[in-house]
C-alpha positions in Angstrom: 5.4 3.3 -28.2 5.3 3.1 -32.0 8.8 2.4 -32.0 8.5 -0.9 -30.3 5.8 -2.0 -33.3 8.2 -0.4 -35.6 11.0 -3.0 -34.4 7.9 -5.5 -33.7 7.0 -5.0 -37.2 10.0 -5.3 -39.1 11.8 -8.1 -36.8 8.9 -10.2 -35.2 8.8 -11.0 -32.3 11.3 -13.7 -32.2 14.8 -13.5 -30.2 18.0 -13.8 -31.7 20.6 -14.7 -29.1 20.6 -18.1 -27.4 22.5 -19.0 -24.5 23.6 -22.5 -25.2 22.4 -26.0 -23.7 24.1 -26.6 -20.3 25.8 -23.1 -20.1 24.9 -22.1 -16.4 25.5 -25.6 -15.4 29.1 -25.6 -15.1 29.9 -22.0 -15.8 31.8 -21.7 -12.0 33.4 -24.8 -12.6 35.0 -23.1 -15.2 35.3 -19.4 -14.4 37.2 -21.1 -11.0 39.5 -22.9 -14.0 40.3 -19.6 -16.1 41.4 -17.9 -12.9 45.1 -17.4 -12.2 46.7 -19.0 -9.3 48.2 -16.7 -6.6 48.9 -17.3 -3.1 47.2 -15.4 -0.5 48.9 -12.3 0.9 48.9 -11.6 5.1 48.7 -8.2 5.4 49.2 -7.3 8.9 46.7 -5.2 10.0 48.0 -1.9 12.8 46.1 1.0 14.4 46.7 4.0 11.5 45.4 7.8 12.5 43.0 8.3 15.3 42.5 4.8 16.9 46.5 4.9 18.3 44.4 8.1 20.5 40.9 5.8 21.3 42.2 5.7 25.0 42.4 9.4 25.2 39.1 10.1 23.8 37.3 7.6 26.0 38.7 9.8 28.6 38.0 13.1 27.2 34.0 12.1 26.5 33.9 10.6 30.2 35.0 13.9 31.3 32.2 16.3 28.8 30.0 13.4 30.4 30.6 14.3 33.5 30.7 18.2 32.9 27.2 17.5 31.8 26.0 16.2 34.6 27.1 18.5 37.1 25.8 21.3 35.7 22.4 19.8 34.9 22.3 19.1 38.4 23.1 22.3 39.6 21.0 23.7 36.9 17.7 21.2 38.7 18.7 22.6 42.3 18.1 26.9 41.4 15.3 25.4 39.0 13.3 23.6 41.4 13.3 26.9 43.8 12.4 29.6 41.5 10.2 27.0 39.8 8.2 26.7 43.6 8.4 30.6 43.8 6.9 31.2 40.4 4.2 28.7 40.7 2.6 30.5 44.2 2.5 33.6 42.5 0.3 32.0 39.1 -2.9 31.1 39.7 -3.9 27.8 38.5 -5.4 26.9 34.9 -8.6 25.6 33.9 -7.1 24.3 31.1 -8.6 20.8 30.8 -8.9 17.3 28.2 -11.5 18.7 26.5 -9.5 22.1 26.0 -6.4 20.0 24.5 -8.6 17.8 22.6 -10.3 20.6 20.5 -6.8 22.0 20.0 -5.2 18.9 18.8 -8.7 18.2 16.2 -8.1 22.6 15.6 -12.3 22.1 16.6 -14.7 25.2 18.1 -17.8 25.7 19.2 -19.6 25.3 15.5 -17.3 22.4 15.2 -19.0 20.8 17.9 -22.1 21.4 17.7 -22.4 20.3 14.5 -20.6 17.0 15.1 -23.1 16.5 18.1 -26.0 17.7 15.9 -25.3 14.2 13.6 -26.6 11.7 16.6 
């Protein structure tokens, strides 16, 4: 802040640099005139590196997807039988929606009573 004041007191607020009139009106045309003329080169694009192995990559991805699907199917078919046997042994839960809300909001009975007494 002090530097700005010093510079302003010493040099004033006058802008020392000015843009000539009409400079930006034909700037693009002047720039194009200054560029050297070149003939466009045609570059032939060839597949490189991993692109030539793309079909093999697609095949490998399909094989991985098939293995994943078969594994998921086999796991879920075994898991259903285990889930039924475990569910028959465990008692039903008495956990209600109110309990879920209380857990989510981290409220206990004292908080509920305080909230209800305000109304």
